[in-house]
GUTIKE-621693 format. One record per residue: residue in three letters; z, x, y of N, C-alpha, C in turn. Coordinates in steps of 0.001 Angstrom, whole numbers, always signed. Layout:
% GUTIKE-621693
 residu     nzz     nxx     nyy    cazz    caxx    cayy     czz     cxx     cyy
    ala       Z       X       Y       Z       X       Y       Z       X       Y
...
***
This chain:
% GUTIKE-621693
 residu     nzz     nxx     nyy    cazz    caxx    cayy     czz     cxx     cyy
    met  +93844 +100768  +99367  +94089  +99454  +98830  +93656  +98376  +99818
    gln  +92484  +98522 +100314  +91970  +97513 +101222  +90978  +96644 +100465
    asn  +89661  +96867 +100666  +88698  +96051  +99956  +87799  +96935  +99122
    lys  +86924  +96272  +98356  +86095  +97046  +97438  +85091  +97926  +98167
    gly  +84768  +97578  +99417  +83870  +98435 +100154  +84493  +99787 +100457
    glu  +85799  +99776 +100720  +86477 +101021 +101046  +86913 +101767  +99798
    his  +87257 +101029  +98758  +87706 +101642  +97508  +86886 +101046  +96363
    gly  +85788 +101682  +96040  +84860 +101117  +95077  +85226 +101337  +93635
    trp  +86503 +101563  +93364  +86928 +101861  +92002  +87405 +100626  +91248
    tyr  +87433  +99452  +91903  +88011  +98289  +91249  +87248  +97878  +89995
    his  +85913  +97825  +90089  +85145  +97398  +88916  +85209  +98448  +87812
    glu  +85232  +99716  +88184  +85430 +100790  +87206  +86762 +100584  +86483
    ala  +87787 +100304  +87263  +89119 +100107  +86685  +89153  +98874  +85803
    leu  +88522  +97800  +86259  +88530  +96561  +85487  +87922  +96767  +84114
    ala  +86756  +97408  +84074  +86109  +97621  +82782  +86972  +98475  +81864
    leu  +87573  +99531  +82431  +88388 +100430  +81621  +89625  +99736  +81088
    val  +90282  +98955  +81962  +91508  +98280  +81537  +91214  +97181  +80528
    leu  +90125  +96436  +80736  +89818  +95355  +79810  +89473  +95883  +78424
    val  +88840  +97053  +78371  +88475  +97613  +77066  +89672  +98260  +76387
    thr  +90339  +99172  +77095  +91438  +99895  +76457  +92776  +99218  +76657
    gly  +92858  +98330  +77648  +94116  +97655  +77904  +94448  +96613  +76865
    ala  +93533  +96361  +75951  +93810  +95386  +74908  +94802  +95905  +73893
    phe  +95081  +97188  +73912  +96064  +97757  +73002  +97418  +97770  +73679
    tyr  +98455  +97620  +72918  +99783  +97679  +73501 +100730  +98349  +72530
    phe +101869  +98762  +73063 +102837  +99529  +72293 +103492  +98647  +71241
    pro +103442  +98989  +69953 +104058  +98170  +68938 +105546  +97993  +69223
    gly +106029  +96785  +68975 +107428  +96512  +69219 +107739  +96500  +70700
    arg +106827  +95942  +71492 +106952  +95969  +72938 +108295  +95419  +73400
    gly +108926  +96165  +74293 +110098  +95660  +74987 +109910  +95929  +76460
    thr +110967  +95823  +77224 +110840  +96172  +78628 +110565  +97659  +78762
    ser +109916  +98023  +79845 +109362  +99368  +79961 +110130 +100228  +80949
    met +110442 +101447  +80556 +110969 +102468  +81461 +109808 +103358  +81885
    ile +109580 +103457  +83192 +108489 +104261  +83724 +109092 +105396  +84540
    val +108701 +106616  +84229 +109251 +107796  +84887 +108115 +108599  +85513
    leu +108200 +108825  +86812 +107287 +109719  +87513 +108079 +110963  +87890
    ser +107583 +112130  +87516 +108317 +113366  +87754 +107442 +114385  +88482
    asn +107847 +114732  +89693 +107206 +115781  +90482 +105693 +115608  +90540
    leu +105259 +114386  +90769 +103843 +114037  +90712 +103149 +114454  +92005
    ser +102109 +115285  +91869 +101340 +115750  +93018  +99855 +115545  +92751
    lys  +99121 +115314  +93839  +97676 +115193  +93742  +97053 +115811  +94983
    thr  +96240 +116833  +94735  +95519 +117505  +95817  +94026 +117397  +95526
    tyr  +93298 +116762  +96432  +91858 +116617  +96275  +91147 +117856  +96842
    ala  +89881 +117965  +96530  +89077 +119053  +97087  +89142 +119011  +98610
    gln  +89165 +120148  +99225  +89250 +120316 +100672  +90646 +120034 +101227
    gln  +91590 +119693 +100357  +92961 +119487 +100813  +93805 +120711 +100509
    thr  +94817 +120933 +101344  +95808 +121955 +101055  +97074 +121268 +100559
    glu  +98040 +122047 +100107  +99291 +121461  +99649  +99984 +120691 +100763
    asp  +99794 +121137 +102000 +100459 +120484 +103127  +99932 +119083 +103399
    asn  +98625 +118847 +103122  +98084 +117514 +103365  +97626 +116846 +102076
    ala  +98267 +117196 +100965  +97945 +116597  +99666  +98213 +115095  +99695
    ala  +97499 +114365  +98834  +97667 +112914  +98771  +99049 +112534  +98251
    leu  +99558 +113289  +97286 +100914 +113101  +96765 +101598 +114460  +96700
    lys +102886 +114489  +97034 +103614 +115754  +97116 +104941 +115651  +96361
    gly +104896 +115911  +95072 +106126 +115964  +94296 +106870 +114646  +94212
    val +106144 +113567  +93971 +106754 +112232  +93905 +107529 +112078  +92599
    ser +108781 +111682  +92709 +109626 +111456  +91530 +110454 +110188  +91723
    phe +110391 +109291  +90772 +111300 +108153  +90721 +111170 +107481  +89361
    glu +112116 +106620  +89048 +112106 +105866  +87801 +112038 +104374  +88114
    val +111317 +103650  +87289 +111323 +102194  +87328 +112074 +101734  +86088
    arg +113155 +101028  +86297 +114051 +100681  +85200 +113500  +99523  +84376
    pro +113868  +99467  +83109 +113371  +98389  +82250 +113709  +97013  +82806
    gly +112688  +96177  +82915 +112879  +94788  +83297 +113028  +94519  +84779
    glu +113010  +95550  +85624 +113208  +95297  +87047 +111885  +95001  +87751
    ile +111999  +94427  +88935 +110854  +94258  +89827 +111006  +95298  +90927
    phe +110069  +96226  +90970 +110172  +97415  +91823 +109071  +97373  +92869
    gly +109429  +97592  +94130 +108459  +97584  +95205 +108143  +98980  +95701
    leu +106887  +99192  +96077 +106454 +100455  +96678 +105735 +100110  +97972
    ile +106293 +100553  +99094 +105718 +100218 +100394 +105375 +101493 +101161
    gly +104482 +101335 +102118 +104083 +102457 +102949 +102895 +102062 +103809
    lys +102678 +102810 +104867 +101530 +102558 +105733 +100239 +102969 +105024
    ser  +99106 +102568 +105593  +97813 +103026 +105089  +97774 +104551 +105148
    gly  +97283 +105180 +104074  +97217 +106627 +104006  +98481 +107284 +103501
    ala  +99458 +106474 +103107 +100726 +107047 +102642 +100625 +107649 +101251
    gly  +99607 +107235 +100480  +99449 +107727  +99118  +99565 +106637  +98072
    lys  +99671 +105375  +98503  +99843 +104267  +97555  +98642 +104112  +96627
    thr  +97434 +104234  +97191  +96227 +104083  +96377  +96137 +105185  +95321
    thr  +96426 +106422  +95720  +96392 +107539  +94772  +97410 +107329  +93662
    leu  +98601 +106900  +94020  +99635 +106650  +93016  +99214 +105543  +92064
    leu  +98619 +104494  +92604  +98116 +103403  +91770  +97059 +103899  +90795
    arg  +96140 +104709  +91278  +95068 +105222  +90420  +95618 +106098  +89302
    ile  +96667 +106867  +89582  +97262 +107706  +88542  +97967 +106836  +87503
    leu  +98711 +105836  +87957  +99374 +104925  +87022  +98358 +104182  +86166
    ala  +97221 +103830  +86764  +96151 +103155  +86023  +95301 +104122  +85214
    gln  +95608 +105398  +85314  +94915 +106461  +84591  +93445 +106572  +84961
    leu  +93185 +106346  +86251  +91861 +106561  +86822  +91799 +107882  +87569
    glu  +92953 +108510  +87771  +93066 +109834  +88374  +93997 +110674  +87509
    thr  +93749 +111978  +87516  +94631 +112929  +86843  +95466 +113643  +87892
    pro  +96779 +113680  +87756  +97591 +114382  +88752  +97329 +115874  +88723
    thr  +97461 +116524  +89860  +97338 +117980  +89930  +98512 +118646  +89227
    ser  +99682 +118056  +89365 +100873 +118533  +88655 +101829 +117370  +88481
    gly +102842 +117573  +87641 +103789 +116510  +87357 +103281 +115620  +86228
    tyr +104023 +114548  +85957 +103657 +113686  +84838 +104191 +112273  +85021
    val +103640 +111357  +84206 +104115 +109975  +84127 +104419 +109668  +82667
    asp +105620 +109176  +82409 +106006 +108727  +81070 +106249 +107228  +81099
    val +105781 +106535  +80071 +106073 +105110  +79888 +106697 +104942  +78517
    asn +107939 +104496  +78506 +108675 +104347  +77238 +108667 +105645  +76432
    gly +108785 +106769  +77116 +108856 +108055  +76440 +107517 +108639  +76059
    val +106430 +107941  +76377 +105086 +108424  +76049 +104441 +108985  +77308
    arg +103967 +110203  +77245 +103328 +110880  +78377 +101916 +110325  +78550
    ile +101709 +109497  +79598 +100393 +108890  +79800  +99556 +109638  +80837
    ala +100192 +110541  +81607  +99452 +111303  +82618 +100175 +112612  +82877
    gly  +99399 +113671  +83101  +99978 +114954  +83438 +100027 +115917  +82265
    val +100647 +117060  +82504 +100744 +118103  +81489 +101509 +117573  +80277
    gly +100944 +117804  +79095 +101591 +117341  +77877 +101242 +115919  +77509
    lys +100233 +115345  +78171  +99815 +113973  +77872  +99481 +113843  +76394
    his +100065 +112823  +75745  +99804 +112666  +74319  +99643 +111207  +73904
    gly  +99649 +110286  +74847  +99502 +108875  +74494  +98060 +108538  +74171
    gly  +97824 +107908  +73030  +96504 +107430  +72669  +96269 +106043  +73234
    asp  +95109 +105450  +72894  +94780 +104126  +73410  +95799 +103078  +72996
    glu  +96461 +103290  +71839  +97410 +102291  +71368  +98612 +102175  +72291
    val  +98937 +103250  +73012 +100153 +103252  +73815  +99914 +103483  +75296
    lys  +98799 +104074  +75652  +98640 +104479  +77045  +98363 +103303  +77960
    arg  +97937 +102164  +77404  +97652 +101008  +78234  +98768  +99981  +78157
    gln  +99980 +100440  +78401 +101108  +99515  +78430 +101229  +98805  +79770
    leu +100435  +99213  +80744 +100448  +98597  +82063  +99324  +97575  +82172
    gly  +99700  +96318  +82374  +98719  +95309  +82744  +98513  +95389  +84248
    ile  +97273  +95388  +84702  +96980  +95618  +86114  +96344  +94384  +86738
    val  +96879  +93985  +87892  +96328  +92884  +88671  +95788  +93473  +89970
    phe  +94480  +93382  +90153  +93828  +94024  +91282  +93922  +93171  +92545
    gln  +93820  +93835  +93673  +93974  +93167  +94961  +92968  +92036  +95148
    asn  +91753  +92247  +94728  +90692  +91267  +94952  +90383  +90439  +93710
    phe  +91341  +90353  +92795  +91290  +89529  +91589  +90285  +90054  +90564
    asp  +89044  +90335  +90995  +87987  +90844  +90121  +87806  +89996  +88875
    leu  +87722  +88691  +89075  +87411  +87797  +87967  +85917  +87862  +87663
    leu  +85577  +87540  +86437  +84176  +87492  +86023  +83624  +86129  +86435
    met  +82774  +86133  +87462  +82379  +84883  +88107  +81545  +83981  +87211
    gln  +80859  +84565  +86227  +80001  +83769  +85357  +80761  +83189  +84170
    lys  +82057  +83477  +84080  +82870  +82976  +82982  +83910  +81992  +83505
    thr  +84291  +81033  +82657  +85305  +80067  +83027  +86683  +80736  +83071
    val  +87649  +79981  +83540  +89017  +80482  +83591  +89481  +80913  +82200
    glu  +89299  +80052  +81212  +89767  +80404  +79881  +88994  +81579  +79297
    gln  +87716  +81708  +79641  +86933  +82846  +79160  +87381  +84145  +79815
    asn  +87745  +84089  +81104  +88278  +85272  +81785  +89549  +85761  +81115
    ile  +90453  +84841  +80810  +91728  +85220  +80201  +91526  +85731  +78786
    ala  +90573  +85138  +78085  +90327  +85514  +76689  +89542  +86811  +76549
    phe  +88904  +87268  +77627  +87976  +88389  +77514  +88600  +89649  +76929
    pro  +89779  +90082  +77371  +90372  +91284  +76755  +90619  +91106  +75262
    leu  +91012  +89913  +74862  +91274  +89653  +73450  +89971  +89635  +72648
    gln  +88905  +89141  +73277  +87598  +89145  +72619  +87120  +90574  +72396
    leu  +87301  +91434  +73399  +86897  +92830  +73256  +87685  +93517  +72146
    arg  +88887  +93086  +71957  +89747  +93666  +70936  +89433  +93143  +69537
    gly  +88622  +92093  +69473  +88218  +91572  +68170  +89152  +90531  +67603
    ile  +89995  +89946  +68443  +90894  +88897  +67977  +90067  +87647  +67659
    glu  +90351  +87011  +66543  +89553  +85856  +66146  +89746  +84699  +67122
    lys  +88767  +83826  +67184  +88698  +82792  +68210  +89924  +81894  +68210
    his  +90380  +81477  +67051  +91528  +80565  +66980  +92747  +81184  +67645
    glu  +93019  +82439  +67368  +94174  +83112  +67944  +93965  +83353  +69436
    arg  +92720  +83682  +69837  +92430  +83861  +71258  +92748  +82588  +72042
    met  +92285  +81467  +71537  +92468  +80221  +72256  +93931  +79783  +72277
    arg  +94663  +80083  +71218  +96101  +79785  +71210  +96797  +80576  +72303
    arg  +96429  +81851  +72412  +97025  +82717  +73420  +96633  +82269  +74830
    val  +95368  +81913  +75018  +94889  +81460  +76322  +95615  +80179  +76739
    glu  +95766  +79256  +75813  +96464  +78003  +76120  +97904  +78270  +76565
    glu  +98559  +79191  +75887  +99930  +79570  +76239  +99996  +80155  +77647
    leu  +99045  +81031  +77971  +99053  +81681  +79286  +98659  +80721  +80405
    leu  +97729  +79815  +80134  +97364  +78806  +81126  +98566  +77936  +81484
    lys  +99346  +77599  +80475 +100556  +76814  +80722 +101559  +77621  +81545
    leu +101693  +78905  +81229 +102628  +79763  +81938 +102303  +79833  +83428
    val +101013  +79981  +83768 +100626  +80145  +85170 +100275  +78823  +85850
    gly +100462  +77702  +85136 +100262  +76396  +85741  +98820  +76008  +85977
    leu  +97916  +76444  +85089  +96492  +76144  +85265  +95872  +75487  +84036
    ser  +96654  +74750  +83289  +96132  +74123  +82071  +94954  +73203  +82373
    asp  +94954  +72600  +83565  +93872  +71671  +83928  +92650  +72373  +84496
    lys  +92686  +73695  +84584  +91560  +74453  +85149  +90857  +75317  +84108
    ala  +91112  +75073  +82844  +90571  +75931  +81781  +89052  +76047  +81841
    lys  +88368  +74960  +82145  +86905  +74953  +82128  +86290  +75239  +83495
    ala  +87125  +75452  +84498  +86623  +75716  +85848  +86124  +77151  +85957
    tyr  +85227  +77376  +86910  +84740  +78722  +87217  +85482  +79258  +88442
    pro  +85564  +80579  +88588  +86312  +81155  +89711  +85908  +80630  +91083
    ala  +84620  +80355  +91275  +84158  +79862  +92574  +84767  +78510  +92934
    met  +85275  +77803  +91942  +85864  +76487  +92156  +87365  +76562  +92451
    leu  +87928  +77763  +92458  +89375  +77936  +92586  +89781  +78397  +93975
    ser  +91008  +78088  +94345  +91592  +78622  +95574  +92024  +80063  +95341
    gly  +92414  +80745  +96411  +92871  +82126  +96274  +94093  +82238  +95391
    gly  +95031  +81316  +95546  +96232  +81346  +94717  +95934  +81104  +93251
    gln  +94988  +80207  +92980  +94608  +79938  +91590  +93904  +81146  +90975
    lys  +93065  +81825  +91756  +92417  +83040  +91254  +93456  +84103  +90919
    gln  +94475  +84225  +91761  +95524  +85204  +91486  +96264  +84848  +90199
    arg  +96488  +83577  +89956  +97156  +83150  +88722  +96309  +83486  +87491
    val  +94994  +83310  +87611  +94109  +83679  +86501  +94177  +85185  +86254
    ala  +94166  +85968  +87331  +94238  +87426  +87198  +95548  +87856  +86537
    ile  +96645  +87199  +86877  +97933  +87506  +86263  +97911  +87149  +84783
    ala  +97365  +85976  +84456  +97276  +85567  +83050  +96431  +86540  +82244
    arg  +95322  +86985  +82805  +94462  +87939  +82099  +95190  +89259  +81871
    ala  +95962  +89708  +82856  +96713  +90957  +82703  +97774  +90832  +81614
    leu  +98273  +89612  +81391  +99293  +89387  +80367  +98706  +89141  +78980
    ala  +97399  +88946  +78898  +96784  +88542  +77635  +97053  +89521  +76502
    ser  +97127  +90795  +76827  +97320  +91819  +75800  +98775  +92211  +75626
    asp  +99682  +91398  +76187 +101115  +91563  +75970 +101629  +92927  +76425
    pro +101363  +93317  +77675 +101840  +94614  +78155 +103347  +94609  +78374
    ser +103931  +95776  +78417 +105354  +95891  +78716 +105612  +95915  +80213
    ser +104569  +96223  +80998 +104720  +96308  +82451 +103504  +95716  +83134
    leu +103731  +95192  +84349 +102653  +94718  +85207 +102646  +95543  +86480
    leu +101456  +95970  +86884 +101263  +96690  +88137 +100382  +95817  +89022
    leu +100901  +95419  +90168 +100182  +94513  +91064  +99883  +95195  +92383
    asp  +98605  +95192  +92748  +98143  +95823  +93980  +97989  +94761  +95059
    glu  +98868  +94782  +96063  +98813  +93844  +97184  +98580  +92410  +96690
    pro  +99479  +91865  +95862  +99209  +90586  +95198  +99156  +89379  +96114
    thr  +99652  +89503  +97354  +99674  +88338  +98237  +98921  +88563  +99544
    ser  +98192  +89658  +99648  +97582  +90022 +100932  +96542  +89011 +101405
    ala  +95904  +88281 +100470  +94860  +87336 +100847  +95340  +85885 +100789
    leu  +96653  +85688 +100681  +97193  +84350 +100466  +97979  +83864 +101681
    asp  +98007  +82539 +101870  +98836  +81971 +102923 +100297  +81976 +102493
    ser +101181  +81621 +103411 +102618  +81760 +103152 +103101  +80848 +102031
    val +102583  +79634 +101959 +103010  +78710 +100906 +102561  +79217  +99542
    thr +101303  +79648  +99453 +100782  +80174  +98193 +101494  +81464  +97811
    thr +101799  +82292  +98801 +102545  +83524  +98532 +103868  +83212  +97855
    arg +104592  +82231  +98360 +105881  +81881  +97758 +105718  +81413  +96326
    ser +104650  +80667  +96051 +104436  +80172  +94688 +104089  +81310  +93734
    ile +103314  +82293  +94194 +102968  +83439  +93354 +104200  +84296  +93089
    leu +105023  +84502  +94100 +106242  +85290  +93905 +107202  +84582  +92953
    ser +107259  +83261  +93046 +108090  +82494  +92112 +107587  +82655  +90685
    leu +106264  +82652  +90516 +105680  +82856  +89191 +106031  +84236  +88649
    leu +105941  +85258  +89486 +106255  +86613  +89036 +107723  +86731  +88637
    lys +108615  +86086  +89367 +110023  +86068  +88983 +110211  +85415  +87614
    glu +109501  +84313  +87415 +109584  +83609  +86133 +109086  +84486  +84987
    ile +107974  +85187  +85218 +107435  +86076  +84191 +108432  +87191  +83884
    ser +109020  +87762  +84929 +109998  +88830  +84733 +111185  +88347  +83910
    glu +111682  +87172  +84223 +112876  +86657  +83549 +112583  +86193  +82125
    gln +111474  +85488  +81941 +111176  +84899  +80639 +110596  +85911  +79660
    arg +109737  +86794  +80154 +109016  +87687  +79259 +109559  +89111  +79275
    lys +110569  +89353  +80120 +111211  +90674  +80191 +110196  +91777  +80467
    val +109271  +91492  +81385 +108232  +92448  +81758 +108685  +93217  +82998
    thr +108540  +94532  +82969 +108787  +95362  +84138 +107629  +95182  +85119
    ile +107939  +94999  +86406 +106902  +94721  +87397 +106975  +95738  +88536
    ile +105829  +96319  +88873 +105713  +97195  +90039 +104765  +96519  +91023
    ile +105235  +96325  +92250 +104417  +95705  +93293 +104149  +96728  +94383
    ile +102878  +97024  +94602 +102465  +97901  +95693 +102001  +97016  +96842
    thr +102647  +97144  +97991 +102377  +96214  +99077 +102711  +96849 +100419
    his +102186  +96251 +101472 +102598  +96629 +102823 +103440  +95520 +103439
    glu +103665  +94437 +102686 +104356  +93269 +103219 +105856  +93345 +102932
    ile +106624  +93529 +103983 +108068  +93641 +103855 +108655  +92367 +103241
    gly +108108  +91209 +103619 +108632  +89950 +103115 +108531  +89818 +101608
    val +107475  +90372 +101032 +107306  +90313  +99576 +108407  +91110  +98885
    val +108636  +92319  +99369 +109684  +93167  +98791 +111050  +92518  +98973
    lys +111280  +91990 +100150 +112553  +91368 +100488 +112879  +90194  +99571
    ser +111865  +89434  +99177 +112114  +88200  +98440 +112115  +88359  +96932
    ile +111511  +89440  +96396 +111342  +89493  +94946 +111836  +90774  +94287
    cys +111864  +91878  +95027 +112154  +93173  +94396 +113653  +93465  +94360
    gln +114082  +94138  +93284 +115470  +94618  +93219 +115613  +95988  +93896
    arg +114613  +96854  +93698 +114643  +98174  +94320 +113302  +98453  +94964
    val +113313  +99420  +95885 +112105  +99730  +96636 +112051 +101226  +96910
    ala +110841 +101775  +96912 +110597 +103148  +97344 +109661 +103107  +98541
    val +109940 +103959  +99514 +109114 +104052 +100714 +108309 +105344 +100637
    leu +106993 +105209 +100761 +106095 +106355 +100660 +105545 +106689 +102035
    asp +105562 +107974 +102398 +105057 +108416 +103701 +104399 +109775 +103542
    glu +103124 +109852 +103857 +102353 +111096 +103787 +102534 +111792 +102444
    gly +102484 +111004 +101375 +102532 +111559 +100030 +103915 +111848  +99498
    asn +104953 +111534 +100269 +106330 +111780  +99847 +107094 +110466  +99715
    val +108010 +110400  +98746 +108975 +109306  +98718 +110090 +109694  +99685
    val +110193 +108963 +100792 +111169 +109318 +101825 +112447 +108520 +101701
    glu +112412 +107452 +100898 +113629 +106660 +100703 +113456 +105802  +99457
    ile +114536 +105637  +98711 +114508 +104792  +97524 +115906 +104246  +97291
    gly +115972 +103010  +96857 +117269 +102412  +96588 +117144 +100915  +96431
    ser +118275 +100240  +96365 +118249  +98784  +96294 +117646  +98235  +97580
    val +117000  +97078  +97478 +116369  +96489  +98656 +117406  +96232  +99747
    ser +118558  +95732  +99378 +119577  +95443 +100387 +120023  +96711 +101105
    asp +120221  +97801 +100364 +120647  +99057 +100997 +119564  +99626 +101905
    val +118341  +99683 +101393 +117252 +100290 +102170 +116946  +99464 +103405
    phe +116999  +98137 +103284 +116613  +97291 +104405 +117723  +97130 +105445
    thr +118958  +97252 +105030 +120045  +97087 +106002 +120520  +98415 +106570
    arg +120324  +99514 +105792 +120759 +100827 +106264 +119641 +101856 +106063
    pro +118485 +101634 +106694 +117366 +102567 +106513 +117711 +103956 +107022
    gln +117362 +104965 +106225 +117713 +106341 +106570 +116553 +107127 +107176
    ser +115334 +106807 +106779 +114198 +107602 +107243 +113520 +106937 +108441
    pro +112913 +107723 +109321 +112169 +107156 +110450 +111053 +106214 +109996
    met +110367 +106544 +108891 +109287 +105685 +108434 +109812 +104328 +107979
    thr +110926 +104302 +107266 +111495 +103024 +106845 +111861 +102177 +108050
    arg +112476 +102796 +109050 +112837 +102051 +110257 +111596 +101545 +110973
    leu +110534 +102346 +110966 +109289 +101922 +111597 +108678 +100734 +110865
    leu +108658 +100797 +109537 +108092  +99707 +108749 +108884  +98418 +108907
    leu +110195  +98561 +108944 +111051  +97386 +109037 +111085  +96813 +110441
    gly +111260  +97666 +111413 +111463  +97197 +112774 +112893  +96720 +112951
    ala +113382  +96746 +114153 +114773  +96390 +114417 +115076  +94962 +114007
    lys +114121  +94039 +114188 +114376  +92636 +113868 +114576  +92447 +112375
    glu +113730  +93118 +111543 +113865  +92983 +110091 +115228  +93486 +109627
    val +115676  +94596 +110184 +116968  +95147 +109781 +118083  +94172 +110133
    thr +117991  +93595 +111330 +119017  +92659 +111785 +118995  +91374 +110968
    asp +117782  +90876 +110630 +117660  +89574 +109991 +117714  +89617 +108485
    phe +117773  +90822 +107878 +117743  +90871 +106409 +118891  +90053 +105829
    gly +118516  +89235 +104837 +119508  +88406 +104167 +119632  +87027 +104771
    asn +119065  +86809 +105996 +119083  +85489 +106587 +117872  +84707 +106141
    pro +117980  +83407 +105917 +116825  +82602 +105514 +115742  +82681 +106563
    ser +114505  +82830 +106099 +113390  +82893 +107045 +112619  +81596 +107033
***
């Protein structure tokens, strides 16, 4: 989850999500996501050094869930499986009771794309305006222009970019590009949002504004949110629960307050550091 040079799957993912992500589960509500005994072993790997080793956890409906870990912990592999760009070696992923990955997979396009995905590097279409970027998934789905524009106007208002509808991505700041990416991910009315390092390229002021927007989306639209990040401050300020990933294993999971104030695993303590544990809950 660094840059496109290191992980060249972003454009592949964007095209796939924009085409098939336009479908959503009828009667959408908040999403329950279940990962059960999820493992991934690539060629030349053994079970001992597999990318994922029996990962199991649940993301509860409507919560904001954080996933943290060092580089190489398995976050990218887990993201790719959730985005259905990788097939797990064993185990499965269910979303709202529908098997979207693993043995027994049975979700079709109508249900398997319940996850709206916001990529680390935004991946906006540079030759299209802001409103055209947001409308693109709806256009691929064949929604008529009047309804597309009504939806785009609603989303522009939600993310605070009504005055940037005709602007091109090159004219936007990093925070504004992230807002466009979030609006585009919401265009198809997903039950869940998956965000890959959503604040890694942003300054502290812009980071706070993006996190505030995500809280608003969670509260107003009842969308389940998963944030994959290495930034402790992001998890601390927005997530209700967090899982810590280390060498393909979930080594700790629980409420943010419990995990951050009483870390049990060496990796959690390493990620937090003594100062973070001491200062948790104090205004920064």
